[in-house]
N, C-alpha and C positions, 0 to 999 in steps of 0.2 A: 268274590271280586270286590275290591275296595270301592267305595263310592267316590273317592277322590279322583278328580280328572288328572290324567297323566300329563306332565309338562311337556310341551313340544321339545323336540331334539334341537339343541343349540346348533349343532353341526349342520343340520339340514335346513332349519327354518329361520335362523337369526339374521341372514344377509351378510355375515362376516365370512370372508374367504377361508376355506379350510387350508391346511398346510399342503394338501395335494394340489389344490387349485393354485396356490401361490407358486408351487414348483412349476406347474404347467405354464403359468403366465411368465415366469422368469425365463423358462426355456424358449418360449415364443419370442420374448424380447431379445434374448441373446441371439436367436436365429436371425431375427431381423437386422440386428447390429452386424452380424457376420456377413449377411447378404449385402448390406450397405457398404461395408468395408471392401468386400470382393468387387462390387460394382465400381467403387471409387478407385480401387487398385487397377481394374481393367481400363478405366477412363484415363488414369495417370499414365499407364503404359502406352495407350493410343496417342495421348498428347506428346509423350516423350518421343515416340517413333515419328510422329508428324513433325515435331520440332527438329529432329535429327535430319529428316528428309529435306526440310526447308533449309537447314544449314548447308547440307551437301549441295543443294541446287544453287544457293547463293555463292558458295565457294567456287563451284564449277563455272558459274557465270562470271565471277571475278577473274578466274584463270583465263577464260576465253577473251574477256575484255582486255586483260593485260597483254595477251599475245597480240591481239590486233592493234592495241594502242602502241605497243613496242614497235610493231612493224611500221605503223603510220609515223611514229616519232622518228624512227631511223630514216625513213624516206624524207620526211620534212627536214631533218637536220642536214641530210645530204644536199638537199636543194638550197637550204638557207646558208650553208657555209661556203657555197660556191656560186658566184654569179653566173658562171658558165661552166658547169660541171662537165666531166668527160662523157662521151656516149655511153649508154648503158652496156652492161655485160652482154655479149652476143647470145642469141638463142641457141639451143642445141642444134646440131646438124640436122638438116631436113630441107624440105622444099620451101622456098621463099617466093613471094610474089614479085611483080615488076612494078616499077614506079608508074603512077597514073600519068596519062598524057596531060600536058599542061593546058588548062583552060583558064584564061584570065578572068578573075572575079570582077564584077562590075565596079567595085571600089578600089581596084588595084592602084596603089600609090596615092590615093586620094587624101589620106589622113594619117601620115606616119607620125607616131608619137614615141617619145623617148623619156619616159618618167624616171625619176631617181630610183635606183635599186636599193634594197635593204642594206646592202654592204657598201661601204665607202669605196671610192676609186683606189685601185692599186697604184695608179699613176694619174695625176691630175690632168684632166682634159675637159674641154667644153663639149656638151652633146651636139649632135648635128642639128641642122634646121629641121623643124617639125612641120606638120601640115602636108600639103600636096607636094609631091616630088615628081619630076619627069620620068617617064618610062622610055624616052628616046634620048640618046641612041640605045638600041637594043642591047649592045654589048660595049663594055669598057675594058680596054687593055691595060694590064698592070704588070709591072716587073718587080719581082721579089728577089733580092739578092741575099743569099745565106752563106754561112761559113763553109758549107759543103757544095755550093754551086748555085746557079740561077734557077729560078722557078717562074716560068711565064704563066700568066693567068688571064682568062677572059671572064670578066664579071657579067652575070646575066641580068642586066638592068631591067629588061622588059618582063622578067619572070619574078624577080624579088627586089623591087626598087627600094623598099624601106631598108632592107639589109644592105644593099649596095650603097645606099646613101650613107649609112653608118660606117661601113668599112672604108669607103672612099674618104670620108671626113677624118677618120682616125689615121689613115695612111698619110693624108696631106699634112696632118699636124705632127707627124713623126712619132705617133704613139707606139708603133711596132718596132721602131728602130732600136737595135741593140738589146733585143729581148730573146730569151731562149725558148726553143720548142721543148716543152717539159714532158711530153708523153709519146711513146711509140708502142703500138700494139702489133704483135706478130702471132696472135693466137688464132685458132680456127674461127673463121667467119667474121673476124674484125681485123682489118689491116689499115691502120691510119697513123698519121703523124699529127699531133695536136700542138697548136701554137697559140699565140695571142695573149698570153698572160704575163704582164710585166713582173708579177711577183714570182713567177717561175715555179709555182707549187700547185697549179690547177684551181686556185681559189680566187684569183685576182680578176678584176674587170674594170670597166671605165666609169663606174658609178651611176650608170643608167642601164635600162633594159628595154626590150621592144618585142613585139609579137612575132610569132612564127609566120612564115609565108609558104611557098611551095616546098614540099608536096603536102604539108599539113592542111593548107587551105583548099585542097581538092576533096576533102572528106567532110561530112557533117560532124559537128563537135562531139557527138556521142556515138560515132560509128565504131564498132568493135574492131574494124580493120586498122584503126590507128595503133592498135597494140600488136598487130601482126607484122612480122619482118618482111621487108622488101630488099631488093638488091640495090645498093648504092654502088654504081659502077666505078671501076678504076678511072682515075682522072677527075673525080668529083671534089669540089670544094664546098664544104658545108659548115654551118654554125654548130658549135657545141652549146649545150644549155644545161640548166639545173632543174628543168621542168618546163611545161608548156609556157611559152611567151616570156621566157627569162633570158633571151639572147643578150649578149654583151659584146665582148671583144674576142673571146676565144673561138677558134675555128679549127677544123681538121681537114686534112688532105688524104684522100683515099688512093693508095697505091696498088690495091688489089681488090677485086669485087668483094664487098662486105655486106653482111646482113644486119639491118637495123630497122626498127619501126619507123614509119614515115613522119617522124616528129623532129627532124633535124633539117632546118632550112637549107636547101641547095641554092647557092648563089653564084657559082662559077665553075669553070672547067680548067684543068691544068694541061699545058702543052707537053709535047714529047720531051723537050729538054728538061722541063720540071719533073716529069715522071722518071727520067734517068737519074736525076738528083735524089728523088725519093727512094728509088730502088737501091741506090748506094747506101743511103742511111739505114734502110730496112735490113739490108744484108748484114750489117754490123750487129744488129740485134739490140737488146737492152743492156743497160749497165749491170744489172744483177742476173742476167740470163733468163729472166722470166718472160712470159708472153705479153706482159703489160707493165711498162715502167719507163724510166728515163732512158733516152737513147744512149747507147754506149759511146757513139760518136757525138761529140758536142755539136749541137745545131743552133747557131745564133742567126737570127734575122738581122742583117745589117741595115737593110732599108726596104721599104715598100713604096713604089712610086707609080702614079698614073702616067701612062705613056701619052 
């Protein structure tokens, strides 16, 4: 045996990694890189899915918003383009309620106001006097002469004094003279002749508006019953409107029991002679044969006079 000491193995004792160790280290590093990439890929997929879901939710929300906005805009446009729009389309056939018994509000006729409407007057006229108006006499007799015959009316002053005050003022100023009744309905549940628009297209008014009275004032403002139909009986004279408290000059005469929500102010009744005139007009139908349109027989109001 040689007396020289054997040099230590470089591969074992020098501290420098062997090729085997370097390969193992590289494999572990690669494995960690692959795992990080896999984790990042999973995270990216989750974020992408979450983003897609968020986009779908936003789009769905926009669609719902658009639908309701369009409905609201349509309704608003309908009201804004007509100071006294026609009564709403009648509800489907079915049971309708009865008009509530009249109970005079404590402030009835105490403060009648006629502010300017968003639309200009179809025919220049001064608004009626505002403030307190009398509720006596209870009824005011009116004679309406049309090209199809006379229509006698009793205005219900003790029930709708602000409305009667406006109608009487317009009548005395000749506002209704030589104006055409522009709409006749002969469809199921709605049977009316509508008049009072000097423009003759359903959009004209006097340039002012005023609040609803009976039967609307018999309900709390947020009562769901305000949207439920009631029977407006044959012989009723009521105001047309473009929404709550937008009454102007347009009115309608009911020649057959009709179903409408209680949001159209009743301010008068029509006598038997007037009903006979309305029946004749209704029997001729509409100009285009539909259930809602211009009367086939021309109906001109020649005059409206307080008796």
